N, C-alpha and C positions, 0 to 999 in steps of 0.2 A: 148355643154352643159357646163355650168360653173362648175368648181371644187371647193371643199371646201378648205379653206385656211389652215386648220390644226392648229387652235389656241389651246392653252391650255385651258381646261375647269375647272371650279371650283369644281372638283369632290372630293376634300379632304379638310378637315379642321383638323389640327393637324395630327394625324396618323389614323383617322377613316374617312370612307366615309360619305358623308352628310346624307344618309338615316339611318346610325347607330350612327353617332356622334352628330347629332343635330335633332333627330326626335321629332317633336312636338306632344306629346301624350295628353297633356292637356294644357289649357291656364295658363300661369304663368305671373304675373305682375313683371316687372323688367326692368332695363335699361341695354343695352349692353355697356360694358365698353371697352375702347381702351387701350391696354397695353402701358405703358409709362416707358421707362427705363432711361438710362443716356442721357439726352437731352443736347443741346448745347447752353447754355445761354450766353457764352462769345464771341466766335469767330463769331457768327451770329449777334452780337450786332452792330447796326448802329453807336453807339457812338465811336467805334474804327476804323471806315472806313472813308477815305477821298477820294472823287472823284477828279481825276486829269484830266484836258483836255489833250487829245493826238491827234495830227494831225498837218498838216502844220501850222507853226506859233504858235502852242499851245503845242508842245511836249517837252517843257523844264520846269523842275520843280526844286525847291530847297528843301533841306531836311527840311527847316524851315516851308514849306507849308504842309508837309506830316503828316499823322497820323500813327497809328500802322499798318494799312492795307491800301495800296495804290490801289485804283480801277482805273486802267488806260485804261478802255474800251473806245474806241472812240465813239462819238455820231453818226457820220455819217455812212450810210450803207456801203460805200466803205471801210471805215476804219475797220468795222467789218468783211469784207470779207477776211482780211489778216489772214493767218495762223500764222504769227509771226509779232509782233510789237516791235519797239525799243523805249525805254524810255530813255531820256537823260537829263542831266543838266550840268551846268558849273562847272568845277573843281576849287577848291579854289586856289588863288594865293599863291605861296610858294617860288618864287625866292627871293634871298637876295636883300635888298634895296641898292641904291647908297648912299654913305655917304661921308661926308667931302666936301671940295671944289676942289678936284682933281679927282672926279669920275663922268664923264659926263653921263647924262641920255640918250642922243641921241645914238641910236644903241644898247641900253641895255634894251629896253622895253620888258616886259614879253609877250609871245604869249599865247593867250587864248586857253584852251584845254577843250574838252568835255569828259564827262563820260557817258557810255552807259550800259544798261542792256536789254536783250532780254526776251520777254514774249510770250508764245504760249498758244493755247487752243485746246482742243479735246472734242469730244462728250461724253455724258453720257445719260443713259436712265433707267427708271424703270417702269415695267408694272405689272398689276394685272388682273387676270381672273375674269369675271363676267357672270351671266346669266341675261336674261331680262324677261323670262316667264317660266312656267313649275312648277312642284311640288317642285323641289329643290329651285327655285327662291322664291316660295310662303313661304316656311318655313324660308328661310334666310332673305328675305327682308320684307315681310308683317308682320311677327311676331316681328322681332327685328331690322329691318332697317340696316342689316349688310352692304349693299352696300353703304349706306349713309356715312359710316365711311371710305370708300376707299380713297377719296381725302385727308382728314385729316391725314390718316395713311401714304400715300405717302409723304405728306408735311413733316411729322415728320421724315420719313426715309431720305429725301433729306437733312434736317437740320443736321442729324447725319452724313450723307455722306460727307457734306461740312466740318464738323469738322474733320473727318478722313483725308480728302484731305489736309487740312491746316496743321495739325500736321505732316503728312507725308512730306509735303513740307518744313517745318521747319527743319526736320532732313536730308532729301535727296535732297534738292534744288528745287524740283518740285512735283506737285501732281501726284499720281500713274496713273491716266488716261492718262497722257502724255507719259507713257512708252508703250502704245498700238499703233497699226498702225492707221493712217499713220505717227504720230509724232515720236515715237520710241526713246524717251529719254533713257539714260542708267540708270539702277537701281543702278549702282556703283557710288554713289555721296553722299557726306556728307556736312553738314553745316561746314564752316571753323572754327567756334568759339565754342570750347568745354571748359568747366571749371569744375574742381574738387575741392570742398571746402576743402578736406583733404590735398591738396598740396599747397606749398608756391607759390607766384606769379611767381617766377623765374622758377618753375618746371612745369608750365602749358604747355600742348602739343602745339607745333608749327604746323602751317598748311603747308601742301604740296599738290600741285594740283594733284599729282599722288595718286590715290585712295588707293592702297595697302600700300604705304609708310605712308600716313596719318593715315590709320587704325591701323598700327603698332605703330605709335606714341601714338595714343589714348590707345591702349592696354597696352603699357608700363606705361603710366600715370595711367590707371585704376588699375593696379597691385600695384603700389606704393601708390595710394590713398585709395584703398579698405580697409575698416575697420570702426569701430564704430565712428571715428572722421570725416568721410567723410559725414557729414550731415549739414543741414542748422541750424545755430545759429545766434544770433544777431552779434557777432564778425565776423563770416565768411561772412555774408551778407554785412557788412560794408566794408570788404576787397574786396568783389565782386564788389560793387559799384565803388570803386576806379579803379579797373581793367577795368570795362566796360567803364568808362569815360576817364581815362587817358592813358590806353594802347591800347584799341580797338576803341576808338573814337565813341562808340555807344552813340547816343544822346537820352536823355529821352524826353518824350512827355509832353505836358502841360495839366494838369487837375486841375480845381479849382484854377488856378493861381500858381500851384506848378509843377515844372519840375520833373517828376517821371518815373521810369521804372515800367513795369508791369510783374510780374513773374507768369506764369501758374504753380501752385505748386501741386505736387502729394499729395494725402490725407495723406500718411505717414508723409511727411515733414510738412504739414500744422498742423496736430494734434500734432506733436512733438513740433512745435513752440508755440502752444497755451498751452501746458502742463507746469504749473508752477513748477512741480517736476523735469523737465529736466534742466540740467545745461546750462546756457547762452541762455535759450529759451526766446522768446518774452513774454510768459506768466509769467515768473519769474519777468520781469520788469514791465509789465502792467497787472493788474488784471481786469480792466474794459475794455472789448473789444469794447463795443459800444462807449465809450468816445474817442477813438482814430481813429475811422473809419470816417475820414473826407472826404473820396472819395466814399461814399456809393452810389452815383448816377452814377458811371461809368457803373456798371452792377448791376442792382437791384437784390436783393434776392440771391446774391452770396457771401458767406463768404469771408472776406478780412482781411488782416493784413497790417498795414502800419509801415514801418521801417524808422526812421530818415527822414521822409518826402521825401525820394528819391526812395523808393522801396515799391511797393504795391504787396503783395502776394495774389493771388486769388486761392482758392481751385479748383483744376481741377480733377473732378472724372473720366475723360477720359484720364488722363496722361498716356503716354507710359511707358512700361517697356523695359529694355535693358539687354540682356544676353551677357556676354563676354565668348568666347571659344578660344581654341588654345593656343599657347605659343610663346615666343620670337618673331621671325620675321614672324610669321604666325597667328596673332590674327584675330579674326572675331567678329563682333558685329551683333546681331540680334535685331531689333527694333520691338516691339509688341504693337498693337494698339487695342482699341475699335473701331469697324467699324460702324455698323448700327444694330439696334435691339439688338439681343443677339449674333450677329456675332463678334467674337473677336479672336485675336491671342495671347492675354495675358494669362499667366498661373498662375500668383500669386506666382511664385517660388521665394524663398529667399536663400541667401547664408547660409551655415552651416559649422560648424567645421573649422572656419577660412578661408573658401573658399569664398571670397567676389567677386563673379562673376555676381551677380544680382544687377541692378541699377534702380533707378527711374529717369525719365527724367523730368526736370523742365525747362520750356522755358521762357527766358527773352525776352520781347518785347521792342525794342527801337523805335525811330521814323523811319517810313518806313520799318517795319519789314518784310512785305510780299507784293508782287505785285499780283493783281487779274486782269485777262482778261476774260471777259464774253461776247463774241460776240453774243451768242444766249441765251436769257433768258429762264427760264423754262416755258414750255407750255404743256398743256394736249392735247393728241390726242387719238382717239378711232378707233377700228378696229372690224368689225362685221363678223360673219360667221354662217353657219347652219341656214338659214332663219332668221338671226338676233337674234337667240337664245343666241349666245355668243356675248357679246359686251364688249370686253376688253379695258381697259383704261391704258394709259401710260403717264409718264411725261418725256419730252425730253429737252435737252439743251446742251450747250457747255461752258466749263470754263477751265481755267488753273490758277494754283497758282504757283508762282515762288519766290524763295528766291532772292531778288535783289542783285546780285553780280555785282558791277560796275567795268568796266574796262576803263582805259584812252585810248581814241582814237580808239581802235580797236573793243571794245565790246566783247572780248574773255573772258569768265568767268574762263577759266583755265590758263590765262596768268599770268606771274609773277607780273604784275601791277594790277591785279584784287583785289578789296576790298569788303569785306562784313562787313558793319559797322551798322547793324540794329538789330541783334538778337544774342542770345547765348543759347547753350544747357548746362545746369548744371546737371551733373550726380551725384546722391547721392546714397549711399549704401543701399541695401535692406537686412535687417537681422532680 
């Protein structure tokens, strides 16, 4: 005799059971609305993603070809069977030239070298319990069409999940699903490029591949920078642009014929920049916002500010919060995110009484800011139980997001020769 599978049943809505929480006692005209919270209009936009061919004879790219997000998923089935793929491109030539009439070229030719980054993927899934007949089904489906909303609700959930995955990867080098078995990436990893507007260029934190050492460098910088001057202003952004371009070699992308960086900006900083009463704010220089929004088609319906044609600030309602704790050589950073639906680790905490330990995270995207590997596209699957009364539906897939940290020759992201020249985390004080 077959045994039941033990699926979850849709016995509860909110905190009440169906028979008490949605009892249909009289006919009511009306539409069932689907809750919509902080959606993901930016990172799910196709306008910032560039598909790159990966595979034998096709796996070499140049940064000139990439966009903010590099989709390096192979087209062929065998390529998608790989748990890890390598993306590579040619390193720039940087040996000194031969000069004058006494320096022969023969024997002094430069050897070509490659740069590599590794990208992995891991599974993810989301399921919802449903009925197909019975009194509960009739009240839920026949009256309001509740189950017709399941697929759109899952699709919205996955959009928010991807946004969380990508923001996590910008901070921690990889999406959080890659920390689960069988991939098992370390949670102790941080973006090598951090910037504090309240510090001079010479005082910005240096990177160290040892996690604890780098975290302490960041802590020392955060303590020095913490305060009301560690915010985005027109002068600090102009200085940041120079640092990105000339110190970190982070390349802007081209939109509308203009090479520009894209900064996913926390609401705090975005509103401060638009406020004409704030000193050195964008709003004090430009009163007509619409007149300067020349890049309005990058992501429609998302508020933007353009600075000096080289930096576009996009308001990010899902921007991460950062909390600094510890002291001296034992600093710790906690990164808090909006995840999906109402699930969030953000607390809204702000610094008080001069204790500037709370920060907003603003993410600068340059060319090739993030790598995406998606060997299994999202697909719906169903599972039935109890004479098909329960027919649950789930969306399944596999994806990985990685910060492209390129290493010369070996592909070791922690090597001294490793380079991360595509994104930057700008921490501003929350007060």
